[in-house]
N, C-alpha and C positions, 0 to 999 in steps of 0.2 A: 894136795898139790895138783893132782890131775883135775880135781874139781875146779880149782882156780884157773887152770889153763883152759878148761872147757868153757867156763863163763867168759873168759877174755876172748876166746875164739868166736863165741856166739855174738858178743858185742861188736867185734870187728866185722863179722858177717852182716849184721844189721846196718852198720855204717856204710858198707859197700852197696848193699842191695836197695835200701830205702830211697836214697837220692835218685838211683836209676829208675825206680818205679815211679817216683814223683815226676821225674823228667819225662818219662814215657807218657804218663797221664796228661801232663801239660801239653805235649805234642798232639795227643789225640783230641784234647779239648779244643786246641787251636785249629786243628784240621776240621773238626765239626763246625766250628764257627765260620771258617773260611768257606766251607761248602754251603752253609746256610746263606751267607751274604752274597755268594757268587751265583745263586740261582737266578736266572733271568726272569724279569717281570713281563708277563704276557700282555701285550697291548690289546685292548678290547677290539674285537672284530666288529666292524660297522658296515652295514649295508647302506648304499646310497641309492634311493629310489626316486626317480624323476618322472613326473607326469605333466602333460600339457592339457589345458582346457580345450585348445584347438591347435592343430598343426599349421594353420594358415596365418598369413600376415594380415593384421587388422589395419584398416585405414579409417580413422575417426576424423571426420571433417566437420568443422564448425563454420557455418556461413552467417555473416552478420546481415541482418535486415533492420529496417528502421524501427519497427515495433517489437521485433522478436529475433531470436537466433535460431537458425535451422541447422540441425545436426544430421549427419549422414554417416552410416557405418557400413563398410563393405569388407569382404574377405578376399585376399589374393593368395592363391596357392603358390608356394615357392617351388620353382622347377629346379631339379637337381641340387636341392639343398635341404638337408634334414636338420631343422633347428634343434630338435631334441638331442640328436646325436652330437651336434656341435657343442651345445651347452654341457652335456654330460662329459664329453672328452676334456673340455677346458676345466671343468670342475674337478674331475678326478686327478688331473695333472697338478692342480693347485693344492688339493687336499693331501696329496702324497708327501708334501713338505712337512705336514703336521704328523710327526711320528708317534704321537700319543695314542693314535688309533691305527688299526689295520683296516684300510678301506677296500671295499669290493662292491661290485654291482650285483643285483639279485640274479639268482639262477633262473632257468626257464620255469622251474616249479615254484619259485618264490614270487608270486604275483600279489599285488595289493592295490587297493584303490586309495591313492595318496590323498586326494581331496576329501574323501569320506573320513579318513583318519584325522586329517587336519581339522575338520569340522566336528570331530568327535561323534560322528554318526555310527562309527564302527571302531572296533579295537584292532590293534595290530594282529595280523595273522601269525601263526607259529612259523618262525624262520630260524635258521641256524646262525645266530649272531648274538652279540651282546648288546648292540645298539643299532638304531636305524636313523639315518638322516633322510627326512622327507623333504622333497623339493617339488613344490607345486607352482607351475607357471600359469598364472591366471590369464595373462594376455601379453602379446608383444606386437609391435607394429609402428605406425606413424600417426601423430596427431597434427592435423593441418587446420589452421585458423586464420581468418581474415585479419583479426586484430591482435594476433600474438605470433611469436616465433614458432615455426614448424619444428617438430621434434620427433626423433625416433624414441621409442620407450619400451620398457619391459616391467611388468608387475609380477612379483614372485614372492613366495614365502618359503623359508628354510626352517626346519624344526628337527632338533636332535632328541631322540627319545630312548630311554632305557627299555629294552625289549621286555625284560622280566616284570618290571613294575608299571610300565607305561608312563613313568614320570618324565616330564620335560626337563632336559638338561641344558638346552640352549635354543634360542629362537631369534630369527631376524626376518623382518618383512621389508621388502625393497621396492621402490618405484624409481627407476633410474632413467635418465634421459640424455640424449646428445642431439646436437643440431642436425636438422634435416636440410642439407644444402642442395637446392635444386627443385625441379618440378617432378611431380609424381610420374608423369608420362616419361620424362627423361630417365628417371630412376629405374624404370622397367625395361629400358632398352638394353641391348647387348646381353640377353639372357638374364635380365633382372639384376645385373651386376651392382647397380647403385643401392638397391634394396638390401642385397645380401651383405655388402660391405658395411652399410650403415648399421644394420641390426647386429652385425657381428661386433662392432665397436662397443655397443651398449652391453652386449653379452660379456665381453672381456672385462669391461668396467665393473659390472656387477660381481663377477667371480672374484676379482681382485679384492673388492671390498668385503665380501662375505668371508673369504679365506683369511684375510687379515683380522677381521673381527673375531672369528672363531679361535685363531691362535692366541688372542689376548684373553679369551674366556677361561675361567677356572672350571674345567670340565673333568 
């Protein structure tokens, strides 16, 4: 009789304990799953390195002659206007909207020859980042021609590289233009206001296009 009671008590004990254990295990498993899925995905850190071939404004003038065309190139230093700083600032503001990456400028110790890397003459230097966006501005200024519309222009190349492998992830080459309204002499009046306003319009146009193109890319 005592044996029968003991067996009955043991079975009742199992009935009470096992569901509780199973329930506890389910909660633990669910907790582990939630913890795994809630871990934030770190956005790749990307350095934006900008370099100019020349800091000066280029004037490329094409003059028509009866039997030949004569071209003239001259450089105009821009006073109180840092084209590189203006482009970099505009670019960083636009890139900030693309949250797939964490954008930053190079530190003082992270120097690189952008054009040498773009031309594959040298590899990326060791830097603390996952990716590098190389921005090489080949030229910027104004094209003036007797038989064509005068234009402000910028020629540049943008290339996103995986730092570890050196693999190209995205690239865009741009040659953007806007109308050059007025005479060169007049554009240089009032502290070169006309030149600065004109080239800044091209700059903004380029950055909008580049940022929009990059947002559509599967990077």
